[in-house]
N, C-alpha and C positions, 0 to 999 in steps of 0.2 A: 788517443784511445780508439780502438776499432769497435764499430757497431755493426749490427746486422742490417741496418737500414736507417733512413732518416727518422722514422717513427721511434726508434730506440733512444733518440736524443731527448724525447719529450715524454717521460714516463707518467707525469701528472696529467698529460692530455688523455692517456688511456684510462686513467682513474676517473677523470671528469666525465669522459664518454660513457663509462660503465654506470656512473651514478645517474647521468641524464637518462640512459636507457631504462634503468630500474625505476626511476620516477615516472617516466612515460608509461611503462607497462603497468605499474602500480595504480596510476590514476585512470588510465584508459580501461582497465578491467573493472572499474566501478566497485571496488571492494569485494570482488569475487573471493578473494582470500583475505581473512581478517589480519589485523596487525600482528597478533601473536604467531600466525602462520609464517609471515615474512620474517619475523624475529627468530623463529626456530631455524629457518633455512639459513639465516645470517650466521647464527652460532655454529651450525654444522659446517658451513663453508669456511668460517674462520678457523675452526679446529683443524679441518683438513689442510688449510693453507699452512698452519703452524707445523703440522706433522710432516709436510712434504718439503722440508727445508733442504733436503739433499738433491732435489730435482728442480732446477731453476725454472725451466719452462712451465712445468706443471704448477709450481707455486705461483708463478706470475698469472697464470690463467685463474687459479683459485682466488688470488687477491682481487682480481677484476670481478670475479663472481661474487665475492664477499661485498664489494662496494656496490654491485648491482642490487643485491638483496638489501643493503643498507638504504639505498635510494627508495626502493619499494616500501620498506618499513617506515621510513620517515614520512613519505607522502600519504600512506594509508592512515597512519596515526594522526597526522595533521588534519586529514579529512574527517576522521572520526571526532576530533575535538571541535572542529568548526561546525559539524552537522549535528550537534547535540539538540535534542528535541526542545522546541520553544514552547513557552507557556501558551495554553489554549486561548486565554482571554487577555483583557487589559491588566497590566500590572503597574504597581507604583514602585519607582526606583529612584535612586540617587545617582547623579551622573555629573561629569565635568565636561564643559565644552572644549573640544580638542582642536578645533579650527575656527578661524574667524567666520561668524555667520554671514552668509551672502544671500541677498534678495534675488529670487528667481520667480517672477510672476506673482502668484498668490501665496507663495510659501517662502520661508527662509531655510536654506539648507546649511547643514553643519554636521560635523562628526562628533559623536559622543563617546566617552569612555565610561561605561557603567561600573560603579564602584561596589556592586553587590556580587556575592558568590565567591567560591573558592578560586575560580580562574580569573578574578578581576585583575586588570580592567578588561571588559569585553567591549569590542569596538562595534558601534552601530551607526549606520547612515540614517540621519534624522531629517525630516522635513517638518518645519513648524509653520502651521497655518497662521497667516497674519491676522492680527486684530487691528483693523483700520481705524478704530475709535481711540483706544488708549495707546496703541503703538508701543506696547511694552517690549516688543522684540528688539527695539532699537537700543535697549539697555544691555543687551547681551554682548559679551566679548569673549575672546579666547581665554580660557583659564577660569571662567565663572562656573560656579556650581549651581545645579538646578535639581529640583524635586519634581518629577513629572509622572503622569499616568497615561499609558498608551499601550497599544497591542504590537508585539514584536512579530514580524512577518519574514518568511523566507524571501530572499532576493529573487526578483523575476526579471526576465528580459523585457526590454522596451518593445512596444508594439511595432510590428513590421520592421524589425532591425536585425541585422546579422551579427551584431556585436554581442558577445557572451557576457552580459553584465554580471550575472551571479558568479561566474568564474573570476571576473575582474575583482569583485569584492572579496572573494576568498583569497585571491593572491595577495591582497593587502590586509588580510586579517579580520575582515568584517564578518560578523556572524548573523546579522539581521538588518532589516530596514524598519522604520517606524514613522508614523504620521502623528504629530502631537497637536491637539486642538488648542485654541487660544486660552481657554479657561482651565486647561489641564496641566499647567506648569507654573512654577514660581522660582525665583532666584533664591539661593540659600548658601550660607557659608558652610562649606563641607570640608571635612578632614581629607587630606590626600595621602594618608599613611598607607593605604592599600596599593598605591602606585609605587613602582620601582623608582630608584634614584634617577635612572635614565629618563623615565617618563616625566618626572617632575622637572628635570633639566630641560627637556624638550618644551614643556609648557612655559617655563620661564623664558626660554629663547623665543618662542612664538609671541609672547607678550611684548618682549623687547622689539621684535620685528614690527609689530603693529605700531608701537610708539615711534619707531623710526619712519614708518610709512606716513604717519600723521605729520611728522616734521617735513617730509619730502612734499606732501600735498600742499603745504603752506608756502612752497617756493614759487608757485605760479605756473608750473608746467601744465600744458593742456592735457586733456584726457588721453589722447592717443600717445603722446610722448611719455606720459607717466605710465601708461599701461605696458608699453614695450620695455621701458627702463626697469620697472619693478619686476616684470616677468624674467628678464635676463639676469638681473643682479640678485633678486631675492626669491625667485621661484614662485611668485604669486601671480598666477595667470587669470585670476578672477575678473580683472578689469579689461581683459582683451575682448574686443567685439568680434562677432562672427566674421565681419569683413576683414579685420586684421588677421584672424586665424587663417582665413581662406587664401589671402595673398601670400602669406608666408608659406603655406602648404603647397600652393601651386608652383611657386618659384623654387621650392626645394630648400627653404630656409627654416623649416619648423624646428630644426635641432637647436637653433640659437635661442628659441623662446623657452625651451625646456632645459633646466639645469642638468648638466651631464658632464662627461669627461672633458669636453671642450672647455667648459667654464672653469672646472677645477684645475685643468692643465694650465690655463692662463694664470690663475691665481698662484699655482705652484711656481711658475716662472717669475711672477711678480715678487713673491716672498723670497725666492732664491736671489733675485737681483738686489733686494733690500739687504739681505744677509751676506751677500757677496758670492758671486758664482764660483770663484776659485777657492773659496774656503770650504773644503769638504771635511766632514767629520760627523761623529755620532750626535753631538750636541746640536749642530746646525740642522741635520736632517730631522731630529726630534722636534725642534722648534717649528720647522716648516710643516711637518706632518700634524703637529698640534694645531697650527693655524688652519690647516685644511679641515680638520675635524671640527674646530670651533665654527668655521663657516658652514659646514654641513649641518651642525646642530642648529645654527642660526636660521637656516632655510627650512627647518622642519624635518631634517633627516629623511627625506623622501627616498624611495628605492633607487632611483637613478643616481642621486647624489651619493648615497651609501655605496653603491657599486663603484663609482669613480673614486671615492675616498679610500676604499679598501685597495683598489688597484694602485693608487698612488702610494699608499703605505707599503705595499709589497714592492713597488718600484724603488722606493727609497731604501728599504731593507736589503734588497738584492744588490743595489748599487754599493752599499757599504761592504757587502761580501765580495765585491769585485767580480760579480757575475753579469751576464747580459740582462740589463733591466727590462727591455722590451722583448720578451720571449713568450712562446706558447706555453711554457711551464708556468710563468707568472700569471698569464691569463687563465690557465686551467685552475691554478690554486685559488684565484679570486672566485671562480665559478663554484668550486668545491665548498668554500667557506659560505657563500651566499645560499647555495642549495641546502647545505647542512642546517643553516639557521631557518630557512623557509623554503622547503622543496617546491611549493606551488609557484614560486617566482619564476620557475621555468616557463610558465604559461603567461607571464607578464610580457606585453609587447615591448616595453622599454628594455627589459632584460635581453630579449632575443635580438633586438636591433642593435643594441650597444655591443653585445658580444660578437655578433656576426660582423659588425663594422670593424672592430679591433682585430678579429681573427683574419679577415680579408687583408687588412693592412699589413699584419705581421707576415702573412704568407706571400703576398704578392708585391709588397713595396720594393724589396731589394732587387729581384729580377727585372721588374719593370723600370725602376729608376736607372738601372745600368744600361738601358737602351741608348742613353746619352752618355758620352764619355765623361768619366769623373774628372779627368784633367781639364776638359773644356769647362765644366761647371765650376771648378776651382778658379778659373781665370775670369769667369763672368758671374759674380755673386748674385746679381739681380735675376739672371736667367736661372740660377740654381734655386732661388727662392720660388720663382714661378713654377719651375718644373716639379719641385717637391710638393707644392700645393696641388698641382694637376694630378700627380700620381696618387697622393693621399686621398683626394676627392674621388677619383675614379675607383680606387680600391674599395673605399668605404661604400660607394654606390653599388659596386658589384656585390658586396656582401648583404646590403640592405634592400636593394630594389625589389627582389622577389617578395620579401616580407611586406614592403610598402604596397605592392600590387595585391597581395593576398588580403591584408587587413583593410586597406583604404581604397582599393580599386583604382590606383592612380600611379602614374610615373611622370616625374618632373624632368622635362627634356633639357632645360637650361640650368641644371644643378651646378655645372662647372662654372658658368658665368656668375651664378648667385654666390658661390663660395668665394670668388675673387672679391666680391663686394662685402659680404657679411662677416667673413673671418677677421679681416683687419678692423672693421668697425665694431664688431663684438668685443674685440680686445680693448679698443678705446673706451667702449661703454663701461666695461668692468674696471679699467684703470681709473676712469673718471668717478665711478661710484666709490672706489676706495679713496680717491682724493676728496670727495664730499665728506666722508667720515672724518678725515683729517681736518678739512676746512671748517668742520663744526666747532673746532676749538678756536677758530678765528672767524666769528660771525660775519665780518665784513667781506670775507672772501667767498662765503658760501653761495650767494646769488650769482657770482661770476662763474663759478664752477658749474652751477646748475644750468646757466645759459649755454655753456659749451656742451654739456651733456645733452641738453635739449636739441641743439643743432646737430650733433652727431646722430642722435636717434632719428631726427627728422630726415636727414640725408639717407640713412639706412632704409627707413620705411619707404621713402620716395623711390629709391633704387629697386627695392624688392617689388614695389607696386608696378614699376615700369617693366621689370622682367616678367612678372605674372601676366602682364597685358600683351606680351609679344605673341605673334601668331604661332599656334601650336605649342604653347608653353607647357601644356600638360596633356597626357593621354589618359582619358577618363573611361570609366565603365569596364575596367579589367575585372574579370570574374574567374578565379581559379580556386580549386579545392586543395585540401591538404596533400593529397597524392600528387597532384600536379606541381604543387610547391616543392615537394621533395624531389620530383623528377627534374625540375628546373635547376635545383642545386646540384644534382648529379651531373647534369649536362655541363654546368659551369665548372665543376671540379674536373671533369674529363677534359674539357677544352683547356683549362689552366695547366693540367698535367702535360698535355700534348705540346702546348706552347713552351713550357719549361724544358721539356726534353729537346725541343727544336733549338731553343736558345743555347742549351748546354752543348749540343752537338756542333752548333755553329761556332762556338768559342774554341772548340778543339781544332 
């Protein structure tokens, strides 16, 4: 099939770009045009697109314009919903505890789902002031119902911080924050009928996860080993100390502590091995995808896990259609689905970094990997594995380094060395965690599997700590604004294009 250019091969990429631009303009104009205005323009563009069916180019432009207005409509309506006026004073409400309460200094922090109102459940970030006499807060667990009285407040930025905390909360669906005094709450048995089936399923999964964590805590792993293992396998990072977070961040290994595509990709491979790699078919792919989504729900269905699960689902479906699984069209379709469900996730750091990493890999991996002869790599399998890891790591870093510098003011120099350590060990940790679930059926084996898991985690953390202690392990204090971030990506894209043209000419 002849096309006008490479971009014609990826029509969904243009659709996704149009939606992203619409969301960006709709959000950055701060509601200058109301939702009904964006919706009116959307309808007009859609009608014009349908009527121009005889003119391919014009219709293509109008379709992109329709998607642009769709993005603006979605984000403006989402903002209008999240920015509904809050009550002026303290209110009494019924709520369910949506996350396991965590002690932080003088308060206990947790997420609440308010069961009141037409738009229930409303998500609220709550801080419960400790009662050091009765310590009733120790009775609270995820899934418990409470009746409380407190004042709902608009989210505010932390003092002397560049992090946009209100935007972060809106990205994750939170409408307010609140501080609950010790004598202004009590536990209560509440009906969860106002929650959707998905919300109730997530609560049940979170309760099961807490029960699993308690069993793991009884195995005798020390705090550091348990903190890393639980973060990597279950997505619970509450036990990580600031020291652990720092060494993983400095070394460039933070991605193994946050459940993402790496983790779900490893689980996908594990399930594929169990079901048989050579046995392809609809039933097999359905079982694997179901396993992926069960794991996603078990870990709380966080945005990063949801992104990866959708991507793997599309990957499996495209494979059944005998199409290119890892393509820009599949990535664009994932973005379109996520942005349609929650347009504000465009501003989520995890969303940006994961998509830029995958985008860079899809664009750059093939031309860079061909710098080494495929025939040579086929004869040397170990070199092939090492080279593939080098190329993937460098491509992902190329896509995410500007964002890391923008949000965290840091660049990890030894990221490549770190990946050689943490990727194999992270795979071992997830496989051993799965082995622990199986070993639970044979209690005598469980302590032995736990000891092996503890050893692997200890080695991983020791290696990460060593890398973070190397001279010049990180460049700190980077300060760039959004315009500079955009220009950096323009320069990277230009250099990549020049390199691609050079390699293409050289082959001829």
